[in-house]
C-alpha positions as CSV (number, residue, x, y, z in Angstrom):
1,M,11.2,-80.7,-25.7
2,S,10.2,-78.6,-28.7
3,R,12.7,-76.2,-30.3
4,T,12.0,-72.5,-30.9
5,P,11.0,-71.9,-34.6
6,T,13.7,-70.2,-36.6
7,P,12.9,-67.4,-39.1
8,A,13.3,-70.1,-41.9
9,D,10.7,-72.2,-40.1
10,R,8.3,-69.3,-39.9
11,A,8.9,-68.4,-43.5
12,A,8.2,-72.0,-44.5
13,A,5.0,-72.1,-42.6
14,D,3.9,-68.8,-44.2
15,L,4.8,-70.0,-47.7
16,A,2.8,-73.2,-47.1
17,V,-0.3,-71.1,-46.5
18,A,0.4,-68.2,-48.9
19,V,1.2,-70.1,-52.1
20,P,-2.0,-72.3,-52.2
21,A,-4.1,-69.2,-51.2
22,L,-2.6,-67.2,-54.1
23,H,-3.2,-70.1,-56.5
24,R,-6.9,-70.5,-55.4
25,A,-7.5,-66.7,-55.6
26,L,-6.0,-66.5,-59.1
27,D,-7.8,-69.6,-60.2
28,H,-11.1,-68.2,-59.0
29,R,-10.6,-65.0,-61.0
30,I,-9.6,-67.0,-64.1
31,R,-12.7,-69.3,-63.8
32,A,-14.9,-66.2,-63.5
33,D,-13.7,-64.8,-66.8
34,F,-12.7,-67.9,-68.8
35,P,-15.5,-68.5,-71.3
36,H,-14.7,-72.2,-71.7
37,D,-15.0,-75.2,-69.3
38,K,-12.0,-75.2,-67.0
39,L,-9.9,-78.3,-67.2
40,P,-9.0,-80.2,-64.0
41,D,-5.6,-79.3,-62.7
42,G,-4.0,-82.6,-63.9
43,Q,-5.2,-82.1,-67.4
44,L,-4.1,-78.5,-67.4
45,A,-0.6,-79.4,-66.0
46,L,-0.2,-82.0,-68.8
47,L,-1.2,-79.6,-71.5
48,R,1.2,-77.0,-70.2
49,L,4.0,-79.5,-70.1
50,V,3.3,-80.7,-73.7
51,A,3.1,-77.1,-74.9
52,E,6.6,-76.5,-73.4
53,H,8.0,-79.8,-74.5
54,E,6.4,-80.7,-77.8
55,G,6.8,-84.3,-78.6
56,V,7.2,-85.5,-75.0
57,T,6.3,-89.2,-74.4
58,V,3.8,-90.4,-71.8
59,R,6.6,-91.8,-69.7
60,E,8.6,-88.5,-69.8
61,A,5.4,-86.6,-69.0
62,A,4.7,-88.8,-66.0
63,E,8.2,-88.3,-64.7
64,A,8.0,-84.5,-65.1
65,L,4.6,-84.3,-63.5
66,L,5.5,-86.8,-60.7
67,M,2.6,-89.0,-61.8
68,K,2.2,-92.7,-62.7
69,P,2.4,-93.4,-66.5
70,N,-1.1,-95.0,-66.4
71,N,-2.6,-91.9,-64.9
72,V,-1.0,-89.7,-67.5
73,S,-2.2,-92.1,-70.2
74,A,-5.7,-91.6,-68.9
75,L,-5.3,-87.8,-69.0
76,V,-4.0,-88.1,-72.6
77,S,-7.1,-90.1,-73.5
78,Q,-9.4,-87.4,-72.0
79,L,-7.5,-84.5,-73.7
80,T,-7.5,-86.2,-77.1
81,G,-11.2,-86.7,-76.6
82,H,-11.6,-83.0,-76.2
83,A,-9.4,-82.3,-79.3
84,L,-6.8,-80.6,-77.1
85,L,-4.0,-83.1,-77.5
86,E,-2.7,-85.4,-80.3
87,R,-0.8,-88.7,-79.9
88,R,1.7,-89.3,-82.7
89,S,3.4,-92.7,-83.1
90,D,7.2,-92.7,-83.1
91,P,8.3,-93.8,-86.5
92,A,11.1,-95.9,-85.0
93,D,8.9,-97.6,-82.4
94,R,5.2,-97.7,-83.0
95,R,4.6,-98.5,-79.3
96,V,5.8,-95.1,-78.2
97,A,3.5,-92.1,-78.7
98,H,4.7,-88.5,-78.8
99,L,2.3,-85.9,-77.5
100,H,1.5,-82.6,-79.3
101,C,-0.9,-79.8,-78.4
102,T,-3.6,-79.0,-80.9
103,D,-4.1,-75.4,-82.1
104,L,-7.2,-75.3,-80.0
105,A,-5.2,-76.2,-76.9
106,R,-2.6,-73.5,-77.6
107,E,-5.4,-70.9,-78.0
108,R,-7.0,-71.9,-74.7
109,L,-3.7,-71.9,-72.9
110,A,-2.8,-68.5,-74.3
111,E,-6.2,-67.2,-73.3
112,A,-5.9,-68.5,-69.7
113,D,-2.3,-67.2,-69.4
114,A,-3.5,-63.7,-70.6
115,L,-6.2,-63.7,-68.0
116,A,-3.8,-64.7,-65.3
117,E,-1.3,-62.0,-66.3
118,R,-4.1,-59.4,-66.4
119,H,-5.4,-60.3,-62.9
120,L,-2.0,-60.5,-61.4
121,A,-1.0,-57.1,-63.0
122,A,-4.2,-55.5,-61.7
123,A,-3.6,-56.9,-58.2
124,M,0.1,-55.8,-58.3
125,R,-1.0,-52.2,-59.0
126,H,-2.2,-52.1,-55.4
127,L,1.2,-53.0,-54.0
128,G,3.8,-50.6,-53.0
129,E,7.1,-50.3,-54.9
130,G,8.9,-52.2,-52.1
131,E,6.4,-55.1,-52.3
132,K,6.7,-55.2,-56.1
133,A,10.5,-55.3,-55.9
134,A,10.4,-58.0,-53.2
135,L,8.2,-60.2,-55.5
136,G,10.6,-59.7,-58.4
137,S,13.5,-60.6,-56.2
138,A,11.7,-63.7,-54.8
139,L,11.0,-65.3,-58.2
140,G,14.4,-66.8,-58.5
141,A,14.3,-68.1,-54.9
142,L,10.8,-69.6,-55.6
143,R,12.1,-71.4,-58.7
144,S,15.1,-72.7,-56.7
145,L,12.8,-73.8,-53.9
146,T,10.6,-75.7,-56.4
147,A,13.7,-77.5,-57.8
148,H,14.7,-78.6,-54.3
149,L,11.2,-80.0,-53.6
150,R,11.3,-82.2,-56.6
151,P,12.3,-85.8,-55.8
152,T,15.7,-86.9,-56.8
153,T,16.1,-89.9,-59.1
154,G,14.8,-93.0,-57.4
155,Q,12.5,-91.2,-55.0
156,D,8.7,-90.9,-55.1
């Protein structure tokens, strides 16, 4: 016997559809205006992580991105080949590399972020005040929801 969906169940189902749709719509807008080749999502996620955590190691990046270290290492090789990322050896342990964004990467990320902000601001101008307030109020809950979706230590 199936149970009746609760309001939380319905909200979860709606979020599961709305969040990816929002991401695709925004990504489409950015692609249309971005004058450079768009990086695959994995490369972009790694660049954003390194920009926020300068000097992160491949292993730390893999943990943060929920990826295998060998996959992150492949992304690092691709991004260094595009002059967007630098690998710097750890002076204490030459086997460990610390990752750093290049100036070019920072410029491209800033350009993409500015486009995203511009498109979101333009779209939000079409919303009512109540909808804008609801979005503002929801940001904290979305961050918390994201944290609860991340695996705990020892999980995949």
